[in-house]
C-alpha positions as CSV (number, residue, x, y, z in Angstrom):
1,M,-152.4,-72.1,66.2
2,Q,-149.4,-74.3,67.7
3,S,-145.8,-72.7,66.9
4,R,-144.6,-75.5,64.3
5,W,-142.3,-77.9,66.3
6,M,-143.7,-77.8,70.1
7,L,-141.8,-79.3,72.4
8,A,-142.9,-76.8,74.6
9,A,-146.2,-75.0,75.9
10,A,-148.2,-77.6,74.3
11,F,-147.0,-80.7,77.0
12,G,-148.9,-81.5,79.8
13,A,-148.3,-83.0,83.0
14,L,-148.8,-84.9,86.0
15,M,-148.3,-85.2,89.9
16,T,-148.0,-88.8,90.5
17,A,-147.7,-88.5,94.3
18,A,-149.3,-85.3,96.8
19,A,-146.7,-83.2,97.9
20,P,-146.3,-79.9,99.6
21,A,-146.0,-76.8,97.1
22,L,-143.8,-74.5,97.2
23,A,-146.7,-71.7,96.2
24,Q,-150.0,-71.5,96.3
25,T,-152.1,-68.8,94.3
26,P,-150.4,-65.6,95.5
27,A,-152.1,-63.3,97.1
28,P,-152.0,-59.3,96.9
29,A,-149.4,-57.1,98.8
30,A,-150.9,-56.4,102.1
31,A,-152.3,-53.0,101.6
32,T,-155.1,-50.5,102.7
33,A,-157.6,-51.1,100.1
34,P,-160.4,-48.7,99.3
35,A,-163.9,-49.2,100.4
36,A,-165.3,-50.0,97.0
37,R,-163.0,-51.7,94.6
38,A,-163.6,-51.3,90.7
39,G,-163.0,-54.3,88.5
40,L,-159.7,-54.4,86.1
41,G,-160.1,-51.6,83.6
42,V,-158.4,-52.6,79.8
43,K,-155.6,-49.8,80.3
44,E,-154.6,-50.8,83.9
45,L,-153.7,-54.3,82.1
46,A,-151.9,-53.2,79.1
47,M,-150.0,-50.9,81.9
48,M,-148.7,-53.4,84.4
49,E,-145.6,-54.2,85.0
50,R,-144.7,-57.6,83.3
51,V,-142.1,-60.1,85.6
52,G,-140.7,-63.0,83.9
53,E,-137.2,-64.2,83.5
54,P,-135.3,-65.0,86.4
55,R,-131.6,-66.2,86.5
56,V,-129.8,-66.9,89.9
57,S,-126.6,-66.0,90.7
58,P,-123.9,-68.0,91.2
59,D,-123.8,-68.0,94.3
60,G,-127.3,-68.1,95.2
61,R,-127.5,-64.6,96.8
62,R,-128.9,-62.4,94.1
63,I,-132.1,-62.9,91.6
64,L,-131.9,-60.8,88.1
65,Y,-135.4,-60.7,86.7
66,S,-136.7,-59.1,83.7
67,V,-139.9,-56.2,84.1
68,R,-141.5,-55.1,80.9
69,T,-143.1,-51.8,81.7
70,T,-145.2,-49.8,78.8
71,D,-144.4,-46.6,76.9
72,W,-147.8,-45.5,75.8
73,D,-146.6,-42.2,74.1
74,G,-144.6,-44.5,72.2
75,N,-147.0,-47.5,71.8
76,K,-144.6,-50.2,72.7
77,G,-143.3,-52.4,75.7
78,V,-140.3,-51.6,77.2
79,N,-137.6,-53.9,78.9
80,A,-136.0,-53.7,82.0
81,L,-133.5,-55.8,84.2
82,W,-134.3,-55.8,88.3
83,L,-132.5,-57.3,90.9
84,V,-133.7,-58.8,94.2
85,E,-132.1,-60.7,97.3
86,A,-132.8,-64.2,97.3
87,D,-133.2,-63.8,101.3
88,G,-135.6,-61.2,101.4
89,A,-132.9,-58.4,102.8
90,T,-133.8,-55.6,100.3
91,P,-136.2,-54.5,97.9
92,P,-135.8,-54.8,94.4
93,R,-133.9,-52.4,92.1
94,K,-134.0,-52.0,88.7
95,L,-130.3,-51.8,87.0
96,A,-129.4,-48.4,85.5
97,I,-128.0,-51.0,82.5
98,S,-131.8,-51.1,81.6
99,E,-131.7,-47.8,80.3
100,G,-131.2,-48.4,76.5
101,G,-132.8,-51.6,76.7
102,V,-132.0,-55.7,77.6
103,S,-132.8,-58.9,77.1
104,G,-131.8,-62.2,77.9
105,A,-129.5,-61.7,80.8
106,R,-127.2,-64.1,82.2
107,W,-124.9,-64.0,85.0
108,A,-121.0,-64.8,83.9
109,P,-119.8,-68.4,85.7
110,D,-118.0,-65.9,88.6
111,G,-120.9,-63.8,89.5
112,Q,-118.8,-60.6,88.9
113,A,-120.4,-59.6,85.9
114,I,-123.9,-60.0,83.9
115,Y,-124.2,-60.5,79.8
116,F,-127.0,-59.5,78.2
117,L,-128.6,-58.6,74.7
118,S,-129.1,-54.9,73.6
119,S,-129.1,-52.5,70.4
120,R,-128.0,-49.6,72.5
121,G,-125.1,-49.7,69.8
122,G,-127.4,-49.7,67.0
123,S,-128.2,-53.9,66.1
124,N,-128.4,-56.4,68.5
125,Q,-125.4,-57.4,70.0
126,V,-123.9,-58.8,73.5
127,W,-123.1,-56.6,76.1
128,R,-121.2,-57.2,79.5
129,A,-121.7,-55.1,83.0
130,D,-120.8,-54.9,86.1
131,R,-122.4,-57.2,88.8
132,E,-123.9,-54.4,89.9
133,G,-125.6,-53.6,86.8
134,M,-124.0,-50.0,86.7
135,A,-122.6,-49.6,83.6
136,A,-122.0,-51.9,80.5
137,A,-119.4,-52.6,77.7
138,Q,-119.7,-54.0,73.9
139,V,-118.5,-57.8,74.3
140,T,-119.6,-58.9,70.2
141,T,-119.2,-56.1,67.5
142,L,-120.7,-58.6,64.6
143,P,-122.1,-56.9,61.4
144,I,-125.4,-58.3,62.0
145,D,-127.9,-59.2,64.9
146,V,-127.3,-62.1,67.5
147,S,-130.6,-62.9,68.3
148,G,-129.2,-65.7,71.3
149,F,-126.5,-67.0,73.3
150,R,-124.4,-68.9,76.4
151,I,-121.4,-68.2,78.2
152,A,-119.1,-71.3,79.0
153,E,-118.6,-72.3,82.6
154,D,-114.9,-70.9,82.0
155,G,-116.0,-67.8,81.1
156,R,-113.5,-68.1,77.6
157,S,-116.2,-68.5,75.0
158,L,-119.8,-67.7,74.0
159,I,-122.1,-69.6,72.0
160,L,-123.5,-67.0,69.7
161,A,-127.4,-67.4,67.5
162,V,-126.9,-65.8,64.3
163,S,-128.9,-65.7,61.1
164,V,-126.4,-66.4,58.3
165,F,-126.9,-67.6,54.5
166,T,-125.4,-70.4,54.2
167,D,-123.5,-69.9,51.0
168,C,-121.4,-67.1,52.8
169,S,-118.5,-67.6,54.0
170,T,-118.3,-64.0,56.0
171,L,-121.2,-62.5,58.5
172,Q,-119.8,-59.2,56.5
173,C,-121.2,-60.8,53.2
174,V,-124.7,-61.4,54.9
175,K,-124.7,-58.4,55.9
176,D,-123.3,-56.9,52.0
177,R,-126.8,-59.3,50.7
178,L,-129.2,-57.9,52.7
179,A,-128.5,-54.6,52.3
180,E,-128.5,-55.4,48.4
181,R,-132.0,-57.2,48.6
182,A,-132.9,-54.3,50.6
183,K,-132.4,-52.3,47.0
184,T,-135.4,-54.3,45.5
185,G,-138.9,-55.4,45.3
186,L,-138.1,-59.2,44.3
187,Q,-138.2,-61.8,46.2
188,A,-138.2,-65.7,44.7
189,Y,-138.6,-68.6,46.0
190,D,-137.8,-71.8,45.0
191,R,-139.2,-74.1,48.4
192,L,-141.3,-73.5,51.5
193,P,-141.0,-71.4,53.6
194,L,-142.8,-68.5,52.5
195,R,-143.6,-67.2,55.6
196,V,-142.8,-67.3,59.5
197,F,-146.0,-65.7,61.3
198,D,-145.5,-62.6,60.7
199,H,-142.6,-62.0,58.2
200,W,-141.4,-63.3,54.4
201,A,-138.5,-65.6,54.6
202,D,-135.2,-64.2,53.3
203,G,-133.4,-67.7,53.1
204,R,-131.1,-67.2,56.1
205,R,-130.7,-70.1,58.8
206,T,-130.3,-69.2,62.2
207,H,-126.6,-70.8,63.0
208,L,-124.3,-71.5,66.3
209,F,-121.0,-69.6,66.5
210,S,-118.0,-69.8,68.9
211,Q,-116.9,-66.4,70.0
212,P,-113.9,-66.5,71.9
213,L,-113.4,-63.9,74.8
214,N,-110.3,-62.2,76.4
215,G,-109.5,-61.7,79.9
216,S,-111.8,-58.8,80.3
217,G,-114.4,-60.7,79.1
218,L,-114.9,-59.0,75.5
219,A,-114.8,-60.5,72.6
220,G,-111.4,-61.9,71.6
221,G,-111.4,-63.0,68.2
222,E,-113.2,-64.0,65.0
223,A,-116.8,-65.9,65.7
224,R,-116.2,-69.2,64.2
225,D,-119.8,-71.0,62.4
226,L,-120.0,-74.0,64.0
227,M,-122.2,-75.4,61.6
228,P,-120.6,-74.3,58.3
229,G,-122.7,-74.5,55.1
230,L,-125.3,-76.4,57.2
231,D,-129.4,-76.2,55.8
232,A,-130.8,-75.8,59.4
233,D,-132.0,-74.0,61.5
234,V,-131.4,-74.0,65.2
235,A,-133.6,-71.3,67.6
236,A,-132.0,-69.8,70.2
237,G,-134.1,-70.0,73.2
238,D,-133.1,-71.9,76.5
239,G,-133.6,-75.1,75.3
240,D,-132.4,-75.4,72.0
241,F,-128.8,-75.9,72.6
242,T,-126.4,-77.1,75.4
243,L,-122.8,-76.4,76.1
244,S,-121.0,-78.9,78.4
245,R,-119.8,-78.1,81.7
246,D,-115.6,-78.5,80.1
247,G,-117.1,-76.5,77.2
248,R,-116.1,-78.7,74.4
249,T,-118.7,-80.3,72.9
250,L,-122.5,-78.5,72.0
251,V,-125.5,-80.1,71.6
252,Y,-128.5,-78.5,69.7
253,A,-131.8,-79.5,68.2
254,T,-132.0,-78.9,64.4
255,Q,-133.7,-80.4,61.4
256,K,-131.8,-81.2,58.2
257,Q,-134.4,-82.4,55.4
258,G,-133.8,-80.3,53.1
259,A,-136.6,-79.1,51.0
260,G,-138.7,-81.7,52.8
261,E,-138.6,-80.5,55.8
262,P,-141.4,-77.5,56.6
263,F,-143.5,-81.2,55.8
264,T,-142.4,-82.5,59.2
265,N,-141.8,-82.3,63.1
266,N,-139.2,-84.7,62.9
267,S,-136.2,-82.8,64.7
268,D,-132.9,-84.8,66.1
269,L,-130.0,-83.9,68.4
270,Y,-126.6,-83.3,67.1
271,R,-123.7,-83.6,69.1
272,V,-120.1,-81.3,67.8
273,A,-117.1,-80.9,69.3
274,L,-116.5,-77.0,69.1
275,D,-112.9,-77.5,68.4
276,G,-114.0,-78.9,64.6
277,G,-115.4,-82.2,63.4
278,A,-118.5,-83.5,61.8
279,P,-122.0,-83.2,63.9
280,V,-123.2,-86.4,65.1
281,N,-126.9,-87.4,64.8
282,L,-127.7,-88.6,68.2
283,T,-132.0,-89.1,67.8
284,E,-132.0,-90.7,64.3
285,S,-134.0,-93.8,65.1
286,N,-136.5,-91.1,66.8
287,K,-139.1,-90.3,63.9
288,G,-140.7,-87.5,66.5
289,G,-139.2,-84.3,67.4
290,D,-136.4,-84.5,70.1
291,G,-134.9,-81.4,71.7
292,N,-134.3,-79.4,74.8
293,P,-130.5,-80.9,75.4
294,A,-129.0,-80.3,78.5
295,F,-126.1,-81.3,79.7
296,S,-126.2,-83.1,83.6
297,P,-123.6,-80.6,85.8
298,D,-120.9,-83.0,86.3
299,G,-121.0,-83.8,82.4
300,R,-121.4,-87.3,82.3
301,R,-125.3,-87.6,81.6
302,L,-127.0,-85.7,78.4
303,A,-131.2,-85.7,79.1
304,W,-133.6,-84.5,76.2
305,L,-137.5,-84.5,75.6
306,S,-138.6,-86.9,73.0
307,A,-141.7,-86.7,71.3
308,P,-142.3,-90.4,69.7
309,R,-144.5,-89.8,67.3
310,E,-144.4,-87.8,64.2
311,N,-146.6,-85.0,63.0
312,V,-148.9,-85.4,66.2
313,G,-149.8,-82.1,67.6
314,G,-149.4,-82.3,71.3
315,D,-147.7,-85.5,71.2
316,Q,-147.0,-85.8,74.8
317,A,-142.6,-85.4,74.7
318,V,-141.1,-88.0,77.5
319,V,-137.7,-87.6,79.2
320,M,-135.0,-89.3,77.8
321,I,-131.6,-89.6,79.5
322,A,-128.5,-91.3,78.6
323,D,-124.2,-91.0,78.3
324,A,-123.1,-87.7,77.5
325,D,-122.0,-88.7,73.9
326,G,-125.5,-90.2,73.3
327,A,-124.9,-93.9,74.1
328,N,-127.1,-96.1,76.4
329,A,-130.0,-93.8,76.2
330,R,-132.7,-95.0,78.0
331,R,-136.7,-93.7,78.4
332,L,-136.4,-92.1,82.4
333,T,-140.2,-90.9,82.5
334,D,-143.6,-92.9,82.1
335,W,-145.8,-89.9,82.8
336,D,-149.2,-89.3,81.0
337,R,-148.5,-85.8,80.8
338,G,-146.2,-83.5,78.2
339,P,-143.3,-81.7,80.2
340,S,-141.2,-78.5,78.9
341,G,-138.4,-76.6,79.6
342,L,-136.2,-79.6,80.6
343,T,-133.2,-78.5,83.2
344,W,-130.9,-80.0,85.5
345,R,-130.8,-79.5,89.2
346,S,-127.5,-78.4,90.6
347,D,-126.6,-81.4,92.0
348,G,-127.2,-83.5,89.5
349,R,-130.2,-86.0,91.4
350,A,-133.4,-84.1,89.5
351,L,-134.3,-82.6,86.6
352,Y,-136.8,-79.8,86.5
353,A,-139.5,-79.7,84.0
354,V,-143.0,-77.7,83.7
355,A,-146.4,-79.1,82.5
356,S,-150.1,-78.7,81.8
357,D,-152.0,-80.4,84.9
358,E,-156.1,-79.8,84.8
359,G,-155.5,-76.5,84.3
360,Q,-152.7,-75.9,86.1
361,Q,-149.2,-75.0,84.6
362,R,-147.1,-76.5,87.3
363,L,-143.1,-76.5,88.3
364,F,-142.1,-80.4,88.6
365,E,-138.9,-82.4,89.6
366,I,-138.3,-85.7,88.3
367,D,-135.5,-87.6,90.1
368,A,-132.7,-88.3,87.5
369,R,-132.6,-92.7,88.9
370,T,-136.4,-93.9,89.1
371,G,-138.2,-91.4,86.8
372,A,-140.5,-90.2,89.7
373,V,-142.0,-87.6,89.2
374,K,-143.2,-84.5,92.0
375,A,-145.2,-81.7,91.5
376,L,-143.4,-78.7,93.3
377,T,-146.1,-76.3,92.7
378,G,-149.9,-75.9,93.5
379,D,-152.6,-74.0,91.9
380,G,-151.1,-71.4,89.4
381,A,-148.5,-71.3,86.7
382,V,-145.1,-71.3,86.4
383,N,-143.8,-69.9,83.5
384,A,-140.6,-69.0,83.6
385,F,-137.6,-70.9,86.6
386,H,-133.9,-71.0,87.3
387,E,-132.0,-73.1,90.3
388,V,-128.3,-72.9,91.9
389,G,-126.9,-74.7,95.1
390,G,-130.8,-75.4,96.4
391,V,-131.9,-71.8,95.5
392,L,-134.6,-72.2,93.2
393,A,-136.8,-69.3,92.0
394,Y,-139.9,-69.0,89.7
395,A,-142.3,-66.7,87.9
396,H,-145.4,-68.0,89.1
397,D,-148.9,-66.3,88.1
398,S,-152.3,-66.9,88.6
399,F,-156.0,-66.0,87.7
400,T,-156.2,-63.4,90.3
401,A,-152.9,-62.4,90.2
402,P,-150.2,-61.3,88.0
403,T,-146.3,-62.4,88.0
404,Q,-144.4,-62.3,90.9
405,I,-141.0,-64.2,91.4
406,F,-141.2,-66.7,94.2
407,V,-138.1,-68.0,95.9
408,S,-137.5,-71.5,97.9
409,R,-134.5,-72.8,99.7
410,N,-133.3,-76.6,99.6
411,G,-137.1,-77.0,99.3
412,A,-138.9,-75.1,101.7
413,E,-141.9,-73.2,101.5
414,A,-141.8,-70.5,98.8
415,R,-141.4,-67.2,99.9
416,Q,-142.7,-64.2,97.2
417,A,-140.1,-62.1,96.7
418,T,-141.4,-59.0,94.4
419,Q,-144.6,-57.0,94.7
420,H,-144.8,-55.4,91.2
421,N,-148.3,-53.6,90.5
422,A,-149.3,-54.1,94.2
423,E,-151.0,-51.0,94.6
424,L,-152.9,-51.5,91.2
425,L,-154.0,-55.1,92.5
426,A,-155.1,-53.4,96.8
427,R,-157.8,-52.0,94.9
428,L,-159.0,-54.3,91.8
429,D,-161.8,-56.8,92.5
430,L,-161.1,-60.0,91.0
431,P,-163.3,-62.6,91.1
432,E,-161.9,-66.3,92.2
433,A,-162.2,-68.6,89.3
434,E,-164.8,-71.1,90.6
435,P,-164.0,-75.1,89.3
436,L,-166.5,-76.7,86.3
437,A,-166.7,-80.3,86.1
438,F,-168.8,-82.4,83.4
439,S,-169.3,-85.2,82.0
440,G,-168.4,-84.4,77.6
441,W,-167.8,-86.0,74.6
442,N,-167.9,-90.0,75.1
443,D,-169.0,-89.5,78.9
444,E,-165.4,-88.3,79.9
445,T,-165.2,-86.0,82.7
446,A,-163.9,-82.1,81.2
447,H,-163.0,-79.5,83.1
448,G,-163.6,-75.3,83.2
449,W,-163.9,-73.0,85.1
450,V,-166.6,-70.3,85.8
451,F,-166.2,-66.3,87.1
452,K,-168.7,-64.2,89.2
453,P,-168.9,-60.1,88.0
454,A,-166.9,-57.8,89.6
455,G,-169.1,-56.4,92.3
456,F,-171.4,-59.9,92.1
457,V,-174.6,-58.6,94.0
458,E,-176.6,-61.9,95.4
459,G,-180.4,-62.1,93.6
460,R,-179.1,-60.4,90.6
461,R,-178.9,-61.7,86.8
462,Y,-176.0,-61.0,84.7
463,P,-174.4,-61.6,80.7
464,A,-172.2,-63.7,80.0
465,V,-169.3,-64.8,77.7
466,Y,-168.1,-68.1,76.9
467,L,-164.2,-67.7,75.9
468,I,-163.2,-70.2,74.2
469,H,-159.5,-70.9,73.6
470,G,-156.9,-71.5,71.0
471,G,-154.7,-74.0,69.7
472,P,-156.3,-76.2,69.4
473,K,-154.1,-78.0,71.9
474,S,-153.0,-75.0,74.0
475,P,-155.0,-75.2,77.1
476,W,-156.8,-72.7,79.5
477,T,-155.0,-72.6,82.3
478,E,-154.8,-70.8,85.7
479,S,-153.0,-67.8,85.0
480,W,-152.9,-64.2,84.4
481,S,-153.0,-63.3,80.7
482,Y,-152.8,-59.9,78.6
483,R,-154.2,-61.3,75.6
484,W,-157.8,-63.3,76.9
485,N,-157.8,-62.6,80.4
486,P,-161.2,-63.2,82.3
487,Q,-160.7,-60.2,84.7
488,V,-161.7,-57.8,81.6
489,Y,-165.0,-59.1,81.1
490,T,-165.8,-59.5,84.9
491,A,-164.9,-56.1,85.7
492,A,-166.9,-55.5,82.3
493,G,-170.3,-57.1,84.5
494,Y,-170.0,-60.7,82.5
495,A,-170.2,-63.9,83.9
496,V,-167.1,-65.5,82.6
497,V,-167.4,-69.9,81.6
498,M,-164.5,-71.4,80.0
499,V,-163.6,-74.8,78.9
500,N,-161.2,-77.0,78.5
501,F,-162.3,-79.6,75.3
502,H,-161.0,-82.8,74.1
503,G,-157.8,-82.1,72.4
504,S,-156.6,-79.4,75.9
505,P,-153.0,-81.0,77.0
506,G,-152.3,-81.7,81.0
507,Y,-155.9,-84.6,81.1
508,G,-154.1,-87.4,79.7
509,Q,-152.5,-88.0,76.2
510,A,-156.1,-89.9,75.4
511,F,-158.0,-86.4,75.7
512,T,-155.5,-84.5,74.0
513,D,-155.7,-87.4,71.0
514,A,-159.7,-87.2,70.8
515,I,-159.5,-83.9,68.7
516,N,-157.5,-85.2,65.8
517,D,-160.0,-85.8,62.8
518,H,-162.4,-84.7,65.1
519,W,-162.1,-80.5,65.3
520,G,-165.4,-79.4,64.6
521,D,-167.9,-82.2,66.4
522,R,-165.7,-83.6,69.8
523,P,-164.8,-80.3,71.1
524,L,-168.3,-78.9,70.3
525,E,-170.2,-81.2,72.3
526,D,-168.2,-80.1,75.0
527,L,-168.5,-76.8,74.5
528,Q,-172.3,-77.3,74.4
529,K,-172.4,-80.2,77.7
530,G,-169.9,-76.9,79.6
531,W,-172.2,-74.7,79.2
532,A,-175.3,-76.3,80.1
533,A,-173.6,-77.4,83.3
534,A,-172.5,-74.0,83.9
535,L,-176.1,-72.7,83.9
536,S,-177.7,-75.6,85.7
537,A,-174.9,-74.8,88.8
538,N,-175.3,-70.8,88.5
539,P,-178.8,-70.1,87.9
540,W,-177.5,-66.3,88.4
541,I,-176.4,-66.3,84.9
542,D,-178.4,-65.0,82.3
543,G,-178.2,-67.7,79.5
544,D,-180.5,-65.4,76.7
545,R,-177.6,-62.8,77.5
546,A,-174.4,-64.6,76.3
547,C,-172.0,-64.3,73.7
548,A,-169.0,-66.8,72.4
549,L,-166.0,-65.6,71.8
550,G,-162.6,-67.1,70.3
551,A,-159.3,-66.3,68.8
552,S,-157.4,-68.4,66.2
553,Y,-158.8,-71.9,67.1
554,G,-161.1,-70.7,69.0
555,G,-162.3,-68.5,65.9
556,Y,-163.0,-71.3,64.0
557,M,-165.1,-72.8,66.6
558,V,-166.4,-69.4,66.9
559,N,-167.6,-69.8,62.6
560,T,-168.4,-73.7,63.7
561,I,-170.7,-72.3,66.4
562,A,-172.8,-69.6,64.0
563,G,-174.2,-72.7,61.7
564,K,-174.6,-75.8,63.9
565,W,-175.3,-74.0,67.6
566,N,-176.1,-70.5,67.1
567,G,-179.0,-70.4,69.6
568,P,-177.9,-69.2,72.6
569,W,-175.7,-66.8,71.5
570,R,-176.9,-63.0,71.8
571,C,-173.4,-62.0,69.3
572,L,-170.4,-63.6,68.1
573,V,-166.9,-62.5,68.8
574,N,-163.9,-63.9,66.4
575,H,-160.8,-63.0,66.5
576,A,-158.0,-64.2,63.6
577,G,-160.3,-67.1,63.2
578,V,-160.5,-69.7,60.3
579,F,-163.4,-69.7,57.7
580,D,-162.2,-72.3,54.8
581,V,-159.8,-75.2,56.5
582,P,-158.3,-76.6,53.2
583,Q,-157.4,-72.7,52.4
584,L,-155.9,-72.6,55.5
585,M,-153.9,-75.5,55.6
586,N,-152.6,-74.5,52.3
587,A,-151.7,-70.8,52.7
588,M,-150.7,-70.6,56.7
589,D,-147.3,-71.1,57.6
590,I,-147.1,-74.0,59.5
591,G,-145.9,-76.7,56.4
592,N,-147.4,-79.9,58.8
593,F,-150.1,-78.8,60.4
594,I,-152.5,-80.8,58.2
595,H,-152.2,-83.2,59.9
596,E,-154.7,-81.7,62.2
597,F,-157.0,-83.4,59.6
598,G,-154.6,-86.4,58.8
599,G,-153.6,-85.1,55.5
600,P,-153.9,-82.5,52.6
601,S,-157.6,-81.7,52.0
602,W,-157.5,-83.5,48.8
603,T,-156.9,-86.3,50.2
604,R,-159.5,-85.9,53.1
605,K,-162.0,-84.0,51.3
606,D,-165.4,-85.2,53.0
607,L,-163.7,-84.7,56.3
608,Y,-162.4,-81.5,55.8
609,D,-165.5,-80.9,54.2
610,A,-167.7,-82.0,57.4
611,F,-165.6,-79.7,60.0
612,N,-165.1,-77.1,57.6
613,P,-167.5,-73.8,59.1
614,E,-167.8,-72.6,55.0
615,T,-170.0,-75.3,54.7
616,Y,-172.2,-74.2,57.1
617,V,-172.6,-70.3,56.0
618,A,-176.2,-70.6,55.2
619,D,-177.1,-71.3,58.4
620,W,-175.5,-68.4,60.0
621,K,-177.8,-65.5,61.8
622,K,-176.5,-64.0,64.8
623,P,-174.5,-60.9,64.5
624,M,-170.8,-61.7,64.6
625,L,-167.6,-59.0,65.2
626,V,-164.8,-60.2,63.1
627,L,-160.9,-58.7,64.1
628,H,-157.8,-59.7,61.8
629,G,-154.5,-58.9,61.3
630,S,-152.3,-57.7,57.9
631,K,-149.6,-59.6,59.1
632,D,-151.0,-62.7,60.3
633,F,-149.4,-65.2,58.6
634,R,-150.2,-68.0,61.2
635,V,-154.6,-67.7,59.9
636,P,-153.6,-65.3,56.4
637,M,-155.9,-62.2,57.2
638,E,-158.0,-63.8,53.8
639,Q,-160.0,-65.8,56.4
640,G,-161.5,-63.2,58.4
641,L,-162.1,-61.4,55.2
642,A,-164.2,-64.0,53.9
643,T,-166.0,-64.4,57.0
644,F,-167.0,-61.1,57.0
645,S,-167.8,-60.9,53.0
646,A,-170.2,-64.1,54.0
647,L,-171.7,-62.6,56.7
648,Q,-172.8,-59.5,54.8
649,R,-173.7,-61.8,51.9
650,E,-176.2,-63.3,54.2
651,G,-177.5,-59.8,55.7
652,I,-175.9,-60.9,59.4
653,P,-175.3,-57.7,60.9
654,S,-171.8,-58.0,61.4
655,R,-168.1,-55.4,61.6
656,F,-164.6,-56.0,60.8
657,V,-161.8,-54.3,62.8
658,H,-158.5,-54.5,60.7
659,V,-155.6,-54.4,62.6
660,P,-152.3,-53.1,59.9
661,D,-149.4,-53.9,61.9
662,E,-150.6,-56.8,64.3
663,N,-149.4,-60.3,63.5
664,H,-151.5,-63.5,65.0
665,W,-151.7,-61.6,68.6
666,V,-152.1,-57.5,69.3
667,L,-149.1,-56.4,70.6
668,K,-148.9,-52.7,70.6
669,P,-150.6,-52.0,74.0
670,R,-152.6,-48.9,72.8
671,T,-153.9,-51.2,70.1
672,W,-155.1,-53.9,72.3
673,V,-157.0,-51.3,74.0
674,D,-158.6,-50.1,71.3
675,W,-158.9,-53.8,69.8
676,Q,-160.6,-54.8,73.1
677,Q,-162.7,-51.8,73.5
678,E,-164.3,-53.0,70.0
679,I,-164.9,-56.5,71.7
680,L,-166.5,-54.8,74.8
681,D,-168.7,-52.6,72.9
682,W,-169.9,-55.4,70.8
683,T,-170.9,-57.6,73.2
684,A,-172.3,-54.6,75.7
685,R,-174.5,-53.7,72.6
686,W,-176.3,-57.3,71.7
687,T,-176.3,-58.6,75.4
688,A,-177.8,-55.2,76.6
689,E,-181.2,-55.2,78.5
690,G,-184.4,-55.7,76.6
691,R,-183.0,-56.4,73.4
692,N,-184.0,-59.2,71.7
C-alpha cells in the first residue's frame, strides 16, 4: 500500500527527447570470476553492503555517502558514513565517526565540518565532526529526539524537526508527559489516526525549531518552535521543508484540517519568517497535495510539486514555479509522468527530479524557464542524488547490480565511484531481465520482464514464479531490491515473470488511473495476458509448475487469483495481503485510501463486494502460504488471519507464518532470511517434478 501522502516514489517520469545517459546499467567490478558461478543466496543478499545518500561537498571535491551493513548476531542493520573523492584519486573510506551510528549527514556550508544525526549520547541529536570525520562533538542537547535538520547557508543556525505536544510550552514538558504516560497502559483517542504504519499514535506533532549556533558550530541558545501551538505535522525528509539562502524564510508542507485531516491528502505550502510572524498559505487554491518546496540558489524563486486532484492515488504532480514569496505562480511542466525529489541545479537554470518511466527510475533535468525535460540516466534506477557546482552524484542500481555511487562533471559521462560488494558480484550468476510487451486491458500495451534461472541450460524446462507488485500504484522498476529480489528466485532454479499492470505509474496518467474503481478486474486481465505472453515467448517455462507470489496489494491479487484464476497455479504465496477490503479500509492507518474504491464501503457496497477476495472463497482450491507481521498497521494482521482461517475451513493445504516483531515489511536480517526461506520451501514443495 502507499504511504499517506504520495508526492514521492508513486510518481512516474517521461523522457521527452532522447539524450545520452549519464549511466547505463552498471557492471560488476572487474575481477577473475570462478569457472562456475552460482546464483544469489538469501543470506548473501541479506549481508550485502547497502549504499545510498550521496552528498557533494561545497567545493565539489568530495562525496559523503551512507553504507548499511548487517550485524547478523544482533539481527539488525548498522549505518556508517563513507567518503570518496569526486575525481576518484583515492579509494572510498569509512569515516571514524561511524562508530556509534550516523544518519542524515550534511556538509557545513563552508565544507569544513560534517553534521549528522546520532543517538550515541542516549537520544537522537545533531552532532558535528571535522571534515575528515575523525572526531565528533554533540551539537544539540534537546531533552527529546531530533528527527531531521537543515543547516542555514550562513552556518549560524539549524532548523530541527522535533515531535511535540502542541499544548506544551517547553520541550521538557514533552519529555515529562511521555515519561508519565509510560507508567500507564491506557491511551484514549478522540480522533484519527490511532495507528501509523507500525506504532500507535501518541498525539505528538512534528514541528520545526530554529536552533542558533555559536562560533564553534554548536548549539548557542534555546531552540525556538516556529509553529507554536499548531495542530499539524511537518515531515523531516529532504523534500518536506526548505530554508531560503539568506536564512530568513522557511517554507514547509503540511496539513491543517484538524479532525478531518486523515480523510484528505490536501496538503499546502506555508511560508514563515524565522524572526516571527504568522505562516502564510501559498497554495490554498489547490485541493490536491502540494509539497517538496525548493528555493532557487539565488533565493528569488520557489519551486514545488503539486498534484491537481484531491484523494487520487498516483496523481502525477506537476512542477510549479513562483516568486520566492509565492506570487506569480505558474505551471512549469506539461509532462505525462510524475516527478519526485525536486531540487534546483546549483546554477539555477534547471531543476532535477527522479521519476518512473516505463519500468525505469530515471534522473531528469527540467529547464527552469521552458519546462523542457531531459533524461540524464538510462536503464536502471536512481534513488538519491545531489549536485554542487556541476558535480552530480547519484545512487544507481539495476536488476543485476546493487546500488553504487556515480559521479558526473558538467554533464559528462558518469563514472562509477564505488565498488561495494564487488567480490561477491564477481562470482554470482545474475540473469539479465528480458523485456516483455503484450496487449493488456483495453488492448493497451503493458510491459514486464522474464528472467531465466541461474545456470540456464538450453533444452530444459523450468518451473516459474509470478511476482505481483504492491501499491497498487508502486510499479516494478529495473532496480535492486532487498525485499522481493527476482534474483533470489533465479538462484533457486525458477523462471521469474513480473508485469506492470494497469495502475502502475510510469506509463502515463491514464494508465495509472485505469485501476481506480477497478482493483479486481483490469489488473487481473493484464496479469492473465502477461502470463500467456510470457509462456508463448518462452517455451522453456514449464507453465504447469508455477506459483504466484505477492505482498500487500500483490497479496490482495493473490487472494483474488485464488478465487478467479487458480487454474495455472501449483501454489500461492500471500504476504501481508488483503482478504476483506471493507474491513481493511476502515482499519488501516491511511484514512483517505478508501478513494481507491471511490468512497467508503457503505456507499459503494456492490463495488466492494465485486472486488473483494472474500466474495470468492468458495472457489479457492490451491495451496497457499500466508505470512503476516503483528506490527503491520497498513494491512492489519487480521487480514492474514482471516485468509488462513478461510483456507483451513475449506480444507485447502495452507501454512501461516507469523512474524511477531515486524511491520508491513520484514526488516530484521535474520528474520528476513527465515521468512524468505519459508517462501522458497513452499514453492519448492509444490513445484517439484512429478507432483500433481
